[in-house]
N, C-alpha and C positions, 0 to 999 in steps of 0.2 A: 399694353402691347409691348412685345419684346423689341428692344432697340438694338440694332446691329450696325456696326461701322464696317464698310468695305474700304480696305486700304490697298490702292493700286488699281489703275485703269489702263493697263497695257493691253496687249492682244487678248490674253486669256482673262484679264480682269474685266474686259468689256462683256464677256460671256457671263461672268459672275454677276455683273450689274443687271443684265437682262433677266436672269433667273431670280435673283434676290428681289427684284422689283415685282415679281409675280407671287411672292410669299406674303403672308399676313404679318408683316413686321413694319416697324418704323425705321427706314433706311437712311443712314448717313454715309457720306462718301468723302474720302480724302485722297488727293493725288497731288504730288509735289508740283506737277506741271498744270498751271491754270488752263492751258489750252485743252488738255486731256480731260478736263471736267465737263467739256461741252456735251458729250453723250448723256451725262446725268441731267444736265439742264434740259436737254431735248425730251427726256422722259417726264419732265415736269417736277423734278425734285426741287423743293424750295431752296432759295439761296442760303438760308440759315442752317441747312443741313449739308452744305458743301464747303470744303476748305482745302487749302494747300498745306495745312499744318495739322496732322492727325491729333496732336496733343489737345487741340481745341475741344475734342469730343470724347476723350477717354473717360471723363467723369460723367458723361451723359448716357453711355451705352451699356448693354448687358454683355455683348459679345463682339468680337472682332474677326473679320475674314481677311487674312493676310495673303495678298497676291502680288508679291514683290520678288526681286532677285534672290536666289538661294542664299547668297552670302549674308543677307539681312535678316533671315528667318530667326536665327538664334537671339540676337539682341532685341528684336521687336517682340517676339513671343515671350521672352523672359520679362520684358517690361510690362506687357499686358497681363500676364499671369500674376505677376507680383502686385499689380494694381487691382487684382481680384476679378479679372475679366475672363470669360470663356473664350477660347480661341479656335478658329478653323484656320489651318495654314496649308497652303499648297505644298505638294511634294517637290523636292525632298524635305523632310522635316528640318534637317540641317545637312551640311556636308561632312561633318565629323561625328564619329561615334560618341565621343565624350560630350559634345554639346547636345546631341539628340537625347542621350541618357539624362543629362541635367534637366532638360525641359520636361521629360516624362516624370522625373522625380519631383520637380517643382509643382507640376500639375497635381500629382498625387498628394503631396503634403498640404497643398492649399485647397484641395477639394474642387479643382477647376476642371472643366471639360477642355481637352486638347485633342482635336480631331485633325487628322492628316488627309490631304486630298488624294487618297488612293481611289480614284474615281471608278476603276473597274470593279471594285467590290460592290458597287451599287447598280451594276448592270444585271438585269434579270437572267441573262445568259450565264453569267458567272455563278449565280446562286444555283442554277440548275446543274452546272458542271461540278460545283463543290459537293452538292448533295448526292449526285450520281457517283462521283469518285469515292467519297467517304462512305457511301452506302453500299459499296461493293459491286455496283453495276458493271464497272469496267474490269472487274477482277483485279489482278495485279497490274498496276500501271507501270509499264516498262519504261516509257519515255513520254516527255512532253516537249514540244518544240514551239517557240514563239518567234515571230518576225514582226517587229514594230519599226517600220521605216518608210522610206519614200523620199522623193526629191522635195526639199523644202529649205527654208532659211534656217541656219544653225542658231541655237541659243548661244549667247556669249557669256553666260554666268556659270556654265558647267559643260562638260563633255556630253556626248550623245547618250552615254550609259546612264548618267545621273538625270539627264533630261527626259529620256524616253525609255531606256531599258528598265528603269525602276518600276515602270508600270507592270511589266510581266514578271519581274522578280517578286514583287508583292503579290501579284495574282497567283503565282505558283505556290508561294507560302500559304496563301489563303485556301486554295483548292485542295492542297495536300494536307493541310492542317499540321504542317511541320516546317522546320527550318533546315536548309541544306547543311550537311555535315562537312562538305568540302566544296571549294570553288576553284576553277581554273579559267583564266581569261586571256584574250588577245585583243589588243587595241591597235588602231591605225590612226594617223593624223595626216591625211592626204592634203588638207588645206594649209598645213603648217602653222596652226594657231596656238600650238601647245596644249590643245584639247582634243580628245578622241572624237573622230567623226565616223568611225566604224568600230563596232564593239561586238565581240563574240564571248559570251559567258556560259560556261558549263557548270552545272550544279548537280551534286549527288545528294539525294534524299534517302533517309530511312523512314518508312511509313509502316503502319500496322499491316499493310498488304504486301510489303516487301520493298526492295530497293527501286528507286525511280531516278532515271537520268534525265535531266532537263537542260535545254539550251535556249539562250535568248540572243537573238541577233538584232542589232539596231544600226542604222546608218542614215545618211542624208543624201544618198546618190541615186538609188535605183528609181527609174521613172515610175510614177504611180504613187499609191498610198496603201500601205500594208499594215493591217492590225489582225494578224492571223495566229491562232493557237491550234495546235494539233495534239490530241491526247490519244496515246496508243496503249490499250490494255490487252490482256490475253483473252478477254471475253468480248470486248467492245472497243471501238475506236470512235473518235469524233473530230470533226473540223469545225472550228468556231471562227467566224469572220465578224470582228467587232465593227467593221465598216457598215454592215448591214443594219437597217433600222429595227427589224423584228425577227425575221427568220434567219437567225445567226448560226444555228447549230444543225449539222447533219451527223447522224451516227451511222456506223458501219459495223455490222455483226460479222466481221472478218476474223477467222481463227486459223491457226496453224495446227494441223493434226498429225501426230506422230505416225509414221508409216513403216517403222522398223529401222534400227540402226540410227544413222544420221539423217535419214530421209524424213521429210515432212511434206504434207500436202497443204497448199494455200487455198483455203475455202472461203470464197466471198459470200457474205450473208446479206440479210435484208438491210436496205438503206432507208433510214427514217428521218424525216424533217421534223425537228423539234420546234414547237411554237412557244415563245415566251412573250410576256406582256411588253408592248411598246412603251418605253419610258426613257426620258432623257436622264442619264446617270448624274450629270452635274446638278440638275434640279433635285434629284433624289437625295444626293449627299448633302446639299445645302438645307433641304427640308429636314433631313435627319439631324443636322447640327442644331437647327432652331428647336426641334423637338427635344434634343438633349439638354439645351439650356433650360427648358421648362421642366423636364422630368428628372434630370440629373442621371439619366441612363448612360452607361459607358458606350461610346461610339463604336460602330462596327470597325472603323479604321482609327483605332485609338493611338495614343502617343507611342506605346510600346511596339505596335506593329510598324510605326514609322521608324523607330529605333532599329528594329530587326532588319528592315530593308536597307538602311544606311550601313549597318554592320556587314551585310552581304556585299554591298557595292564596294566598300572599302577593302574587304578581303579580295575582291576582284582586282582593285588597283594594286594591291600588294602582289598578287599573282602576276600581273603585267610586268611589274618591276623586277621580280625575281625569276620569272619564267617557270615557276613551280606551282603545284597545287597547294592551296592554303586551307588549313582546317579551321573550322569555326568552333 
């Protein structure tokens, strides 16, 4: 049986624990705080598979799931990869381009699996959007807009762009099958923490269907919870609400029809509810990681996709500092 170590039992680590416990693996758990090991004990994991020192288990497991603060990802992942372990690491892969590239290269040289927690790649709604966009159903995709926000406690290991905006940056790269050629960003720090708590990132893509302009808005302030993506093509548009369990996508066959000169008619077309399979993306991505350990198949969210997202976000940080558009 595949043996997997979960490292970190914070807020999100607790969700990993619940899902990993439902997979056919032998699960080990490490958490520096003895108190935070209590949820694992309540699930019935034996004491010999729980520790406050992850080094106790490195020699016993096949893979490691890293759910720790972003600043720790590079040294931990490097240690595990060099020890010959396959690794799943929560996003962001790292905070720096150079460190992300180093990890991708180490994984490649050592023949190790390195999967990044770009969870939206494992949502059935995302797969439908990707196939429809790349299959030409939307025609030329003029714009994509994403809002990932809502009132909640800020993370303290990174700004809101690296904490949340990265979800939609990676999502847009995946859906469009391309990287942006330029980035323009504006950040605000209303809480005075030295970290962005509001982020607006504008991305320009060149795709086989033409140029696409994308925007990602993230913040910690607007009442409610927002996980919405809007895709606007010249043949079809769609609204996808990732908060919804199953019926996430509605498409709109709205088109503008030339009426001579600069005049256009706005013609509203059929509205269609798209049904996708109900599946918990976190469970899907962890199952995929365990499968990759067995089959050695390249993960859907591999290290290079993690590197690409980090590159885009660091270009956004440069844009914030300079006030200029940054080319990739």
